[in-house]
ROPA-990929 format. One record per residue (C-alpha): residue in one letter; residue number from 0; x, y, z. Coordinates in nm, 3 decimals, always signed. Example, Ala and Ser with C-alpha at 12.3 -4.5 7.8 and 13.67 -1.06 7.14 Angstrom:
BEGIN
{r->a | k->0 | east->+1.230 | north->-0.450 | up->+0.780}
{r->s | k->1 | east->+1.367 | north->-0.106 | up->+0.714}
This chain:
BEGIN
{r->x | k->0 | east->-5.383 | north->+16.107 | up->-11.663}
{r->x | k->1 | east->-4.993 | north->+16.045 | up->-11.756}
{r->x | k->2 | east->-5.000 | north->+16.011 | up->-12.157}
{r->x | k->3 | east->-4.823 | north->+15.723 | up->-12.286}
{r->x | k->4 | east->-4.614 | north->+15.658 | up->-12.561}
{r->x | k->5 | east->-4.524 | north->+15.331 | up->-12.692}
{r->x | k->6 | east->-4.183 | north->+15.276 | up->-12.993}
{r->x | k->7 | east->-4.002 | north->+15.065 | up->-13.119}
{r->x | k->8 | east->-4.272 | north->+14.789 | up->-13.263}
{r->x | k->9 | east->-4.175 | north->+14.593 | up->-13.593}
{r->x | k->10 | east->-4.122 | north->+14.287 | up->-13.757}
{r->x | k->11 | east->-3.858 | north->+14.078 | up->-13.652}
{r->x | k->12 | east->-3.747 | north->+13.663 | up->-13.689}
{r->x | k->13 | east->-3.759 | north->+13.385 | up->-13.436}
{r->x | k->14 | east->-3.494 | north->+13.463 | up->-13.285}
{r->x | k->15 | east->-3.408 | north->+13.760 | up->-13.250}
{r->x | k->16 | east->-3.472 | north->+14.023 | up->-13.064}
{r->x | k->17 | east->-3.643 | north->+14.362 | up->-12.976}
{r->x | k->18 | east->-3.627 | north->+14.655 | up->-12.710}
{r->x | k->19 | east->-4.012 | north->+14.876 | up->-12.718}
{r->x | k->20 | east->-3.999 | north->+15.181 | up->-12.526}
{r->x | k->21 | east->-4.254 | north->+15.354 | up->-12.306}
{r->x | k->22 | east->-4.226 | north->+15.725 | up->-12.297}
{r->x | k->23 | east->-4.426 | north->+15.876 | up->-11.997}
{r->x | k->24 | east->-4.581 | north->+16.274 | up->-11.928}
{r->x | k->25 | east->-4.594 | north->+16.223 | up->-11.629}
{r->x | k->26 | east->-4.411 | north->+16.418 | up->-11.306}
{r->x | k->27 | east->-4.021 | north->+16.267 | up->-11.238}
{r->x | k->28 | east->-4.229 | north->+16.194 | up->-10.888}
{r->x | k->29 | east->-4.533 | north->+16.016 | up->-11.014}
{r->x | k->30 | east->-4.327 | north->+15.862 | up->-11.282}
{r->x | k->31 | east->-4.089 | north->+15.703 | up->-10.988}
{r->x | k->32 | east->-4.329 | north->+15.588 | up->-10.765}
{r->x | k->33 | east->-4.573 | north->+15.405 | up->-11.006}
{r->x | k->34 | east->-4.576 | north->+15.054 | up->-11.106}
{r->x | k->35 | east->-4.577 | north->+15.023 | up->-11.497}
{r->x | k->36 | east->-4.657 | north->+14.718 | up->-11.691}
{r->x | k->37 | east->-4.632 | north->+14.598 | up->-12.028}
{r->x | k->38 | east->-4.953 | north->+14.323 | up->-12.196}
{r->x | k->39 | east->-4.985 | north->+14.228 | up->-12.533}
{r->x | k->40 | east->-5.280 | north->+14.148 | up->-12.753}
{r->x | k->41 | east->-5.182 | north->+13.919 | up->-13.029}
{r->x | k->42 | east->-5.510 | north->+13.867 | up->-13.277}
{r->x | k->43 | east->-5.864 | north->+13.726 | up->-13.189}
{r->x | k->44 | east->-5.688 | north->+13.712 | up->-12.810}
{r->x | k->45 | east->-5.773 | north->+13.915 | up->-12.458}
{r->x | k->46 | east->-5.517 | north->+14.136 | up->-12.371}
{r->x | k->47 | east->-5.234 | north->+13.962 | up->-12.137}
{r->x | k->48 | east->-4.993 | north->+14.041 | up->-11.857}
{r->x | k->49 | east->-4.652 | north->+14.035 | up->-11.911}
{r->x | k->50 | east->-4.501 | north->+14.158 | up->-11.665}
{r->x | k->51 | east->-4.458 | north->+14.468 | up->-11.451}
{r->x | k->52 | east->-4.199 | north->+14.701 | up->-11.239}
{r->x | k->53 | east->-4.266 | north->+14.806 | up->-10.876}
{r->x | k->54 | east->-4.112 | north->+14.969 | up->-10.572}
{r->x | k->55 | east->-3.958 | north->+14.618 | up->-10.487}
{r->x | k->56 | east->-3.854 | north->+14.440 | up->-10.869}
{r->x | k->57 | east->-3.965 | north->+14.384 | up->-11.151}
{r->x | k->58 | east->-4.226 | north->+14.011 | up->-11.242}
{r->x | k->59 | east->-4.307 | north->+13.847 | up->-11.601}
{r->x | k->60 | east->-4.578 | north->+13.629 | up->-11.678}
{r->x | k->61 | east->-4.409 | north->+13.278 | up->-11.747}
{r->x | k->62 | east->-4.457 | north->+13.231 | up->-12.096}
{r->x | k->63 | east->-4.147 | north->+13.507 | up->-12.110}
{r->x | k->64 | east->-3.975 | north->+13.465 | up->-11.790}
{r->x | k->65 | east->-3.611 | north->+13.490 | up->-11.900}
{r->x | k->66 | east->-3.630 | north->+13.592 | up->-12.232}
{r->x | k->67 | east->-3.782 | north->+13.937 | up->-12.180}
{r->x | k->68 | east->-3.637 | north->+14.211 | up->-11.942}
{r->x | k->69 | east->-3.825 | north->+14.470 | up->-11.801}
{r->x | k->70 | east->-3.628 | north->+14.813 | up->-11.696}
{r->x | k->71 | east->-3.661 | north->+15.160 | up->-11.663}
{r->x | k->72 | east->-3.484 | north->+15.531 | up->-11.710}
{r->x | k->73 | east->-3.646 | north->+15.763 | up->-11.449}
{r->x | k->74 | east->-3.497 | north->+16.097 | up->-11.540}
{r->x | k->75 | east->-3.617 | north->+15.998 | up->-11.891}
{r->x | k->76 | east->-3.924 | north->+15.829 | up->-11.698}
{r->x | k->77 | east->-3.947 | north->+15.607 | up->-11.998}
{r->x | k->78 | east->-3.968 | north->+15.228 | up->-11.890}
{r->x | k->79 | east->-3.801 | north->+14.975 | up->-12.190}
{r->x | k->80 | east->-3.911 | north->+14.618 | up->-12.282}
{r->x | k->81 | east->-3.610 | north->+14.409 | up->-12.398}
{r->x | k->82 | east->-3.711 | north->+14.115 | up->-12.567}
{r->x | k->83 | east->-3.502 | north->+13.772 | up->-12.681}
{r->x | k->84 | east->-3.559 | north->+13.493 | up->-12.861}
{r->x | k->85 | east->-3.890 | north->+13.576 | up->-13.001}
{r->x | k->86 | east->-4.104 | north->+13.312 | up->-13.137}
{r->x | k->87 | east->-4.453 | north->+13.366 | up->-13.355}
{r->x | k->88 | east->-4.637 | north->+13.348 | up->-13.030}
{r->x | k->89 | east->-4.487 | north->+13.638 | up->-12.876}
{r->x | k->90 | east->-4.691 | north->+13.837 | up->-13.255}
{r->x | k->91 | east->-4.896 | north->+14.044 | up->-13.063}
{r->x | k->92 | east->-4.974 | north->+14.472 | up->-13.032}
{r->x | k->93 | east->-4.761 | north->+14.536 | up->-12.712}
{r->x | k->94 | east->-4.907 | north->+14.831 | up->-12.460}
{r->x | k->95 | east->-4.790 | north->+15.000 | up->-12.170}
{r->x | k->96 | east->-4.978 | north->+15.122 | up->-11.843}
{r->x | k->97 | east->-4.970 | north->+15.314 | up->-11.581}
{r->x | k->98 | east->-5.254 | north->+15.422 | up->-11.297}
{r->x | k->99 | east->-5.511 | north->+15.444 | up->-11.561}
{r->x | k->100 | east->-5.342 | north->+15.518 | up->-11.843}
{r->x | k->101 | east->-5.210 | north->+15.312 | up->-12.164}
{r->x | k->102 | east->-5.051 | north->+15.415 | up->-12.433}
{r->x | k->103 | east->-5.193 | north->+15.306 | up->-12.799}
{r->x | k->104 | east->-4.933 | north->+15.002 | up->-12.843}
{r->x | k->105 | east->-4.706 | north->+14.935 | up->-13.113}
{r->x | k->106 | east->-4.673 | north->+14.561 | up->-13.299}
{r->x | k->107 | east->-4.475 | north->+14.330 | up->-13.312}
{r->x | k->108 | east->-4.420 | north->+14.072 | up->-13.548}
{r->x | k->109 | east->-4.257 | north->+13.811 | up->-13.514}
{r->x | k->110 | east->-4.180 | north->+13.560 | up->-13.865}
{r->x | k->111 | east->-3.908 | north->+13.403 | up->-14.090}
């Protein structure tokens, strides 16, 4: 299993932006051919799928469509989650996932 490590979380005001990164320890061929996904888990709630980057494109859950963007840098074996127009309800721990591997999560707090 590849090791995944998220970074970039923090405290941001409503309407602000953050970019999360998920660096993988996968070999290049594995990274390039696997789907990478972002999830989040708010306090007291189940983990929620946000979106996925796969060979044919990217898709998102409705609640973040138009505000969040997933991109990947194959040379760095890193996937990014650009989050714009953040809302208090986006507060959660954010995780990346590839196959059976998960990162440890990075906390995002949206508050004034």
